[in-house]
C-alpha positions as CSV (number, residue, x, y, z in Angstrom):
1,M,118.6,137.8,182.5
2,W,120.5,140.5,180.7
3,H,123.1,139.4,178.2
4,P,126.3,141.4,177.4
5,V,125.1,141.7,173.8
6,A,122.2,143.9,175.0
7,V,124.8,146.4,176.4
8,E,126.8,146.2,173.1
9,V,123.7,146.9,171.1
10,A,122.6,149.8,173.3
11,E,126.1,151.4,173.1
12,A,126.1,150.9,169.3
13,N,122.7,152.6,169.1
14,L,123.9,155.5,171.2
15,K,127.0,155.9,169.0
16,A,124.8,155.7,165.8
17,N,122.6,158.5,167.2
18,G,125.5,160.8,168.2
19,M,125.1,160.1,171.9
20,A,128.1,158.0,172.7
21,G,129.0,158.4,176.4
22,A,125.7,160.2,177.2
23,V,124.1,157.1,178.8
24,T,125.8,154.5,181.1
25,C,124.9,151.0,179.9
26,C,125.4,148.0,182.3
27,E,124.4,144.4,182.7
28,A,122.1,143.8,185.7
29,A,119.4,141.5,186.9
30,G,116.9,144.0,188.3
31,F,118.8,146.6,190.3
32,D,121.6,144.2,191.4
33,N,124.5,146.3,190.1
34,P,126.6,148.8,192.0
35,I,126.4,151.3,189.2
36,L,122.6,151.4,189.5
37,A,122.6,151.5,193.3
38,K,125.0,154.4,193.3
39,K,122.9,156.6,191.0
40,A,119.5,155.9,192.7
41,P,117.0,157.2,193.4
42,Y,115.8,157.8,189.8
43,G,113.1,160.2,188.6
44,L,112.2,157.9,185.7
45,I,112.5,154.1,185.2
46,F,111.4,152.4,182.0
47,A,111.0,148.7,181.8
48,N,110.0,146.8,178.6
49,I,109.9,143.2,179.9
50,L,107.4,140.4,180.5
51,M,104.7,140.5,183.1
52,G,106.3,138.0,185.5
53,P,109.6,139.9,185.9
54,L,107.7,143.3,186.1
55,V,105.6,142.0,189.0
56,A,108.6,140.5,190.8
57,L,110.5,143.8,190.3
58,A,107.8,146.0,191.8
59,P,109.2,146.2,195.4
60,D,112.7,146.8,194.2
61,L,111.7,149.3,191.6
62,A,109.7,151.3,194.2
63,K,112.9,151.4,196.4
64,H,114.9,152.9,193.5
65,L,112.4,155.4,192.2
66,E,112.2,158.8,193.9
67,Q,108.9,160.0,195.5
68,G,106.9,161.6,192.6
69,G,109.0,159.7,190.0
70,Y,107.5,157.8,187.1
71,A,107.7,154.2,186.0
72,I,106.9,153.4,182.4
73,L,106.1,149.7,182.0
74,S,105.6,148.0,178.7
75,G,105.8,144.6,177.1
76,L,102.4,143.8,178.6
77,L,99.5,142.1,176.8
78,N,96.2,144.0,177.4
79,E,94.9,141.3,179.7
80,Q,98.0,141.4,181.9
81,A,97.9,145.2,182.5
82,E,95.4,145.1,185.4
83,A,97.5,142.6,187.4
84,V,100.7,144.5,186.9
85,Q,99.0,147.8,187.8
86,A,97.7,146.2,191.1
87,A,101.2,144.9,192.0
88,Y,102.6,148.5,191.6
89,E,99.7,150.1,193.4
90,A,100.5,147.8,196.4
91,E,104.0,149.4,196.4
92,G,102.7,152.9,196.5
93,F,102.2,153.8,192.8
94,A,99.2,155.4,191.2
95,L,98.2,155.1,187.6
96,H,99.1,158.2,185.6
97,H,98.2,156.9,182.1
98,A,97.5,153.6,180.3
99,E,97.9,153.3,176.5
100,Q,96.8,150.4,174.4
101,I,98.2,149.7,171.0
102,R,96.6,146.7,169.4
103,E,97.2,143.8,171.9
104,W,99.8,145.7,173.9
105,T,99.5,148.0,177.0
106,T,102.0,150.5,178.3
107,L,101.4,151.7,181.9
108,T,102.8,155.0,183.2
109,L,102.7,155.0,187.0
110,R,103.7,157.6,189.5
111,R,105.2,156.9,192.9
112,V,103.1,158.8,195.4
């Protein structure tokens, strides 16, 4: 679950990088926030969370990503990447790129 401190940190980072107000930060469990629903569909969604939440989020993420849009999924151990990829392929995604850095994998998937 998101915590308000994550929003505060994100907004502080935006301000520190001269981008205050350029990004809307909000607290949400998945896409359960009116701000997120109003702005969908998205062309790019990035999620850096654990395998379990990423798999559970696959159907909802597919609903909020436009056709041809990209999802970048990270926070995965190398041995978890195949299962996450399969969950997203079942929702109409195709692998665009997989990148391994030491024990971590980042998947870039395209909604086809």
